[in-house]
N, C-alpha and C positions, 0 to 999 in steps of 0.2 A: 504494500500500500504506500502511495506517495501522499504527502501532506504539503500543501502550499499555503503559507500564511502571508496575506497581503502585506507588502512593505511599500506603501505608497503614502505620501503626505496627506492626500485627500481622504484616503481610507482611515488613517489615524485620526484625522480631524472629525470625520463623521462618526466614527465609533465612540469618540469621547463625548460627543453630543448625545448619542444613544445611551451611554452609561449614566449620564447626568440625571439624578433623580428628579430634578426640577423641570425636565423636558416633558411637556404635556403632549397628549396623544396626537393632535394635528401635526405638530412639528416632528414628533417621533416617527410618524408614518412617512413624512417627507425625507427625513434623514435615512430611514431604512430603505426607501426607494432608491435614493442616490447611492448609498453604499452597495445596494443590490446590483446596480449597473456595473460597478467595478468588479464585484464578485462573479457575476455571470460572464463578463468579458474575459476574465481570467480562466473561468471554467471551460470556455470555448477556444482558448488560445491555441490548442493543438488539434482542433477538429480538421478533418480532411477538407480540402477544397478542390473544385474542378475548374479547369480553364474553360473559358467561353469567349465568344466574340462579342464585342460591343461597338455600337456606332455612336461616337461622340458628336457634338455639334460641328466638329471640324473634320473628323476622319474616322475610319475604322480602327479599332484597337483590340487589345486583349484584356479581359477581365476575369474575375473569379467569383464563383458561387459556392456556398456550402455544399460539401460533397455527400452529406447524409442528412436526414431529417433530425429535428431536435424535439425531444419530449420532456416536458416538465412534470414532475410529480411533487405536489405540495403536501407536506405533512401538516394536517390541520391541528390547530388554527394558525399557529405562528408562521407556517410556510406561506400563507397567503400574503404576508408582508413582503415577500421577495418575488411573488408571481408577476406583478405589474412590471417589475424591472426586467424580467426575462422577456415578457411579451413586448416591451418597448424595443428591445434589441432583435428579437426573433418573433415577429407578429404571427407567423404561420405555424408556430410550435403547437403540437398537440399537448393536451393537459390531462393529467391524472390526479387523483386525490387519495390520500391515505389518512383515514380518520382514526386517530388514536387519542386516548386519554391515559394519563399516568395514574396508576394506583398509588395513592399518597402514602400508603404503609410500606409497600415493597419497591416502589418506583418502577415496576414492570409495566409495559404497555398493554392496554386493553383496546382491541379493535371495536369500533362502532360503525364504520363505513369505509368502503373502498371502491374505487372506480378507476380503471386504467384503460388507456388506448392501446393500439398496436405498438409494440416496442421493438420488434425485430429489426436490426439494421440501423437503429437510431442512436444518437448520443442522448442518453437519459441523464437529466439533472434532477437529483432528489433534493428538494428544498426543505431543509430542517434547520432553522436559524440557531436553535439552542442544542448543541451536542453535549449533553450532560452525562448521563449514565451510558448512553449509546443504545439502549434497548429499543427506543422508537425508531431510530434511524436504521438499525440493523434489521428490524422487522420490515421496514419499508423497502430496503434494498433487496431483501429476500423475496418480497412480493414481486418486485420488478424482474428479478431473475427468473422466477417461475413463469413469467409471461414473455420470456424470450430476450430480455435485455442482457447484453454482454459488454456494452461500453457505457459505464456508469461513473458519474462524478457526483459526489455529495457536496452541497453548497451550504455552509453554515456561517453565522455571524460571529459567534464565540463558541469555543470548544474547550471542554475539560480534558486533561490528560487521561483520566479514567475512561471517558467515552471513546477517545481515539484508540486506546488499547483494545476495547471491545470490538470496534470496527476492524482493526487490524487482525484480530483473532478470527472474526467471523467472515470478513470479506477482504482478504489481502490483495485481491485483484482490482480494487477500485482506487479512485483518486478522491481526496478531500481538499476542497478549497475553503479556507476560513479567514475571517477578518482578524481573529486573534486566538492563540492558544493561551487560555487563562491558567490560573494557579492551581485550583483545587475545586472540590465539591464540599459543601457544608453538610451538617447532619440531616438536613431536609433534602439533600441531593440538588441543591441550587448551585449554579456555577459562581465561583468567587474569583475576582470581584464581580464579574458578570455585568448584567444590566437589569436584573429583576426578571419578572415573568413577561416575556416578549409579547405573548398573546394578549395579556391584560393591558399592557402599555400601548399596543397597537390599536386596540378597540375600546379602550376606556372602561374596561369591566373590572 
């Protein structure tokens, strides 16, 4: 498994705004969208391209198009915070949803909804902003593999070392792109220093 931690001044600035406890939901959503653009661009930096011909206003030339389709799988709820970023960059991406909630006692994922498009031959981006224990993301990746996905990148805003260890154990063949590898998990399985509950902060709940 490869892990890419964004090392960009804009990403660091946006992540600091997301961490700030005084950032209210409207601004939080805006910062998440902007950081998501950087994360998605990085997640697609190695996707295959195909050469094509293009007619400019002056003459014919050579251009490039994405060489395979892109599928986004948003892990509900927080994954919705990155979905618009992906669709801004890849408007024709197909979209799947993995509905999970965390058992507050065990931190294990509980499925309540899932819907996936065709994934064979696609670059699949699994959007899970908070990689804490790794249970939810590992489950979502397993679901995509069962539906034919072989080219998978997980996109996270912040990641705990424990979660990364779980993903490396369960899915050593994927790539993780993250805004930050944070320090630890607390006794409630929240990422430290983290940014709180991203779903709650996105939607004001």
